[in-house]
N, C-alpha and C positions, 0 to 999 in steps of 0.2 A: 317234867312239867305236868301238872294236873289238868283234868278236863276243864275246870273252871277257867283256865288261862286260854284255852284254845277257842272259846266262844267269842273272844274280843279281839279279833285279828284285824279289824279295820284300822289302818294307819293312814293319817292324812298325807297328802302330797307335799312336795317340797314347798316351804314357805317362800313368800316373796320378799320377806325382810328378816333380818337377824333376830332371833328370839332373845338375844342379850341386849344389844344397843338399839334395836328396832330400825336400823339403817337398811334401806332397800338394797337388795342385791342387784348387781349390774350383770348384763349379758356376758356369759363366759367367765364369770367370777368363780374362783374356787371357794367352796363352802364345806362345812363339816357338819354331818348329821349324827344324831344320837337317838337311840331307841331306849325308852324307859318303860317299866311296868309299874304304874301307879294306880292305886285304888281299883284294881281289877281290870285295868285297860292298858293297852300299849299306847304310848304317846311318842311322837317324833318331835324333835327340836332341831332347828337348823341355825348354825352360827357362822359368823364371819371369822377370819383369821384371828383378830385381836380378842374376840369373845370366847373362842373355843376352849381356852384353858380355865375359864371361870367355873365351869360346871363339874360336878363330881362324876363318879363311876356310872356306867350305863351297861345295858345288856349287849348293845352292839354300837359301834361307831364306824363311820366311813367318811371318806372324802369324795366329793362329787363336784360337778361343774353345773352352775346355774345357767340355764338356757331360758331366755325370755320366750314365753309361749307365743306362738303366732296369733295374730288376731283371729277371732272366730270367722270361719268361712261365711261369706255372704250367701244367704239362701238363694238357690236358683229361682225359686218361686216364693214370692212374699205371701204371707197369710192373707193380707188385705186384698191383694190382687186376685188370688184364687177365690176368696169369698165374694168379692165384688163381681167377678166374672160369673160365678155360680148364680148370684142373684139376677144378673142381667139375662143369662140364658133361661132361667126359670120364668122370668117375666115374659119372655118372648113366646113361651109355650109352643115351641117348634119341635116336632118329632125328630127332625134331623139332628137336633142337639142332644138327644138322650144319652148317647155314649159319652160325650164330653161332660155332661152334667153328672153322670155317674162317677167318672174318674175324678172330677173336682170334689165331689162329695166324699169319696174315699180318701182323697188327699187331706181334706179338712178333718175327717174322722181320725186319721193317723196323727194329725197335729193336735188332737184332743180339743178341737173347737166344736165339732159336732159329735153327738152320741146317738147311736142307733137305739131307738126305743121299741120298735115293733116291725114286723114283716107281715104283709097280707097279700092275698091273691085278688086281682081285679076280676071283673066279670068276664073279660076276654082272656083270662088265664095268665096275665103278666104278673110278675112279682113286684109289689110296691113296698119300698122301704121307707120307714118314717124315722126322721132324725130330729133331734132337738139341739138348738144352739145353746151351748153351756152358759154363756154370759147373758144372752138376751131372753132365753126361754122360747124363742120362736121355733115353730115346727116346719120342717121341710119334708114334702112327700116326693120321693124320687123313684122313678121306674127303674128297676134293675134290668138292663138289657141282656144280662147273662152272657157277657162277652166270652168268647173262646180265647184260649191262650194265644193263638196265632193272630188275633185281632187287637190284642192289648197294645202292642208296640205302636201300631198305626194310630190308635186313638190317643195314646200318650203324646206322640209327636204332634198331633192336631191340637191338643191342649197347650203344649209348649208354645206353638205358633200363636194361638189365641191369647196367650198371656204376654206376647211380645218377644218371645225368645226365638232362637233360630233352631230349626230341626237339626238333629245330630248328623243325619245322612243327607243333607241338602245337596241336590245335584248341582254341579258346576255348569254354568251356562257356556255353551260352546262359543269359541271366538269367531267373530265374523271376519271375512277376508280383509276388511278395512282395518280391523284391530291388529291383525298379524302382519299387515303390509303385503299380503299375498293377493294380487289382483287377477291371477290367472284362472281360467275356467278349467273345470275337470274334464 
């Protein structure tokens, strides 16, 4: 195989329907896949039992089982919730919220909603990060609290709670004597 063949190795995933009759595959249905090299690219075709004999020779053929992909996992934190909470905390202008604001900003940056455009030092020596909202063009100025690694988990838990979630390591409330049926004194 020459070098020109190696550059085009991207092969699609299993199709959801037969490439012959276009009938959708059912969960755990046996199907037959073929790999061809056409016009400088590898192409994959997937066939049901009745259509598998209709195609000609291929580089490779195999039998596989169609598994219906699970639905996409629901995001733990919705983009809108993180963004609306960020806006709410920024509007409060409360220094106690700086850590949560920074974590929310980083979350939205990772979701490609915000883009960091500049970093500056304030008069008091703090780092100010300037972000732009990709869709609206709005600018957000966020103080970087320069969190230490051992502080991150606590702030992330705080943000989860602010967003309406439950903290991972929430303490279990001790049972009162009335709940356990124990009325004796220690």
